[in-house]
N, C-alpha and C positions, 0 to 999 in steps of 0.2 A: 504494500500500500504506500501511497505517496501523498502529495498534497499537503496543505496546511490544515490540520485537523485540530480544532480548538474547543475546549470546554467553555460553557457559559453558565455562570451561577451554579457551578458544581455538576453540571450535566454535560457529558461528553458524547459525541456522535458514536453510534454503533454501526459498523460497516462490515459486511461479509468479507471473508478472507479472499475470495476470488474476484473481487471488484477491481476494475481499473480506475484509479483516481489519478488524474494528470498531476504532474509536479506543482503546477501553479493554480490548481483548483483550491478553493477554500470552503471548508465544511465546518459549521459552528453549531454547538449546542445540542438541542433535543432533536436529533436527526437519526433515523434508522434507514439503512440502505441494504436491500436484499441481494442475494447471490447473483453473480454474473452481470451486475449493472455496471455501466461505465459513466464516469463524470469527466468530461473533456476539458481541454485547456481554457483557463480563464473563467471557469464557472464559479459562482458563489451560491452556496446553499446555506441560508442563515436561519437556523431554528432557535432564535434567541428569546422571543416573547410568545411563542406557541410552538407546537410540534410539526415536524415534517416527516412523512413516512413515504418511502420509495420502495417499490416492489422489486421483483427479480427481472433480470435481462432487459432492463430499460436503459436507453442511452440518452444522456443529457449532454448535448453537443456544445461546442466551444462558445464561451461568452454568455451562457444562459444564467439568469438570476432566478433563484427560488426563495421566496420569503413568505411571511405570514402576517396576520393582523393580531396585534397584541391583545390577549385575553378574550378574543372572539373566535377567530378561525385559523385552523392549521392548514397545511397544504398536504394533499394526499394524492400521490402519484402511483398508479398501479404497475403491473408487470407487462413486459413485452411492448413497451411504448417507445416510439422515436420522437424526440424533442429536438427540433432543428436549431441551428446556430442562432445565438442571440435572442432567444425567447425570454419573456418575462412571465413568470408564473407566480401569482400572488394570492394566497389564501383560497385556493381553488381545489377542485377534485378532477383528476384525470383517471377515468376507468381503464381497466386492462385493455390493451390492444387498440388504443386510439392513436392518432398521429397529429403532431403539432408542428406546423411549418416554421421555417426560418423567420425570425423577427416577430413572431406572433406574440400577443399579450393576452393573457387570460387572467381576469380580475376576480376580486373577492366574491365567494359564493357561487361562482360559475361552475358548471359540471359539464365535462366532455365525456359522453358515453362511449362504451366499447364500440369500436368500428366506426367512429366518427372522425372527421378531419377538420382541423382549423388551418386555413390557407396561410401561406407566408404573408407576413405583414398585417394580418387581421388583428382586430382588437375586440375580444369578447368581453362585453361590459358586465358589471356586477350582477350576479343572480341569474344569468342566462343559462339555458341548458341546450347543448348541441346534441341532438338525438343520433342514435346509431344509424349509420348509413347516409349521413348528411355531410355536405361540404359547406362550411361557413367561411365567408370572405368579407373584406372591407373594414372600414372604420366609421361607425361601429359595425361590427360583424353582423351579418344576417345570412339566412339560408341562400346559398347560391344555386345549388342543385343537388339531386341525389348522387351519391357516389356510384361509380361503375364497379362491377364485380372485380375487374382486373385491378382497380385501385385498392379496393379492400384486401384483395389477395396479396398485394405488395407489402402491406403493413408488417406481417410477421416475418417476411423475408428481410425487410430493412432492419428490424430488431435483431434478427439472427446474424446478419452481416456485421452489425456493430458489436455484437457479442464476440464474434471471431476477431474483429479488429482490436477490440479491447484486450482480449487474451494475448494477441500478438504484441501489443504495446507493453503489457504487464511483463511478459517474458523477456522482451528485449531491453527493458529498463531495469530488470532484475528484481521486480517485486515478488 
C-alpha cells in the first residue's frame, strides 16, 4: 500500500491489502476500502466529518475528490464501479456497477443506481436519483436517454480492466 494515509480524530482508514493506492493519493479518517479497489494519482478521499465506504474492485481515477457532509451524510460507493478522472463525489451513494464519467459531480443525497451512467462533465444536483439503465448528462444533469445494452455490458469490463491495471501498478511499485 502507498499513498498518504492519515488518521483523523483517532480514526484511521481501513484499506484491503490488495488495493492499489497511488503514491500521491490521500486517504483520511473514517474510510473503508474493499478488496481489489484502486485509488489513482492525485485523489483525495476525506472521511473527516462523516464516513466513506468503498466496495470491492472499484476504480477511483486520477484527481477525483470524495468527501462528505459533516454530521449529515456519508459517501457510499459500491463495488465494480468506474469513476472517471477528476470526478467530485460529495455525500452521495453510488450503487454497485454504475459508471461515473470524467469530471462529473455528484452532490449531497444523490443516488446513482446499479447500471446507470453519469456522463462526463455532468452535475447531478442534490437529492436526484439516476435510475438503472439511464444516461444523465448536462449541468444540471437530466435524463439524456436510455443506455444501450453494449454500454451497460462495458461497465464490468472497465472495472475489470482497472483491477488488472491496479494489480500491475501495485506489483511494479513493490506494494
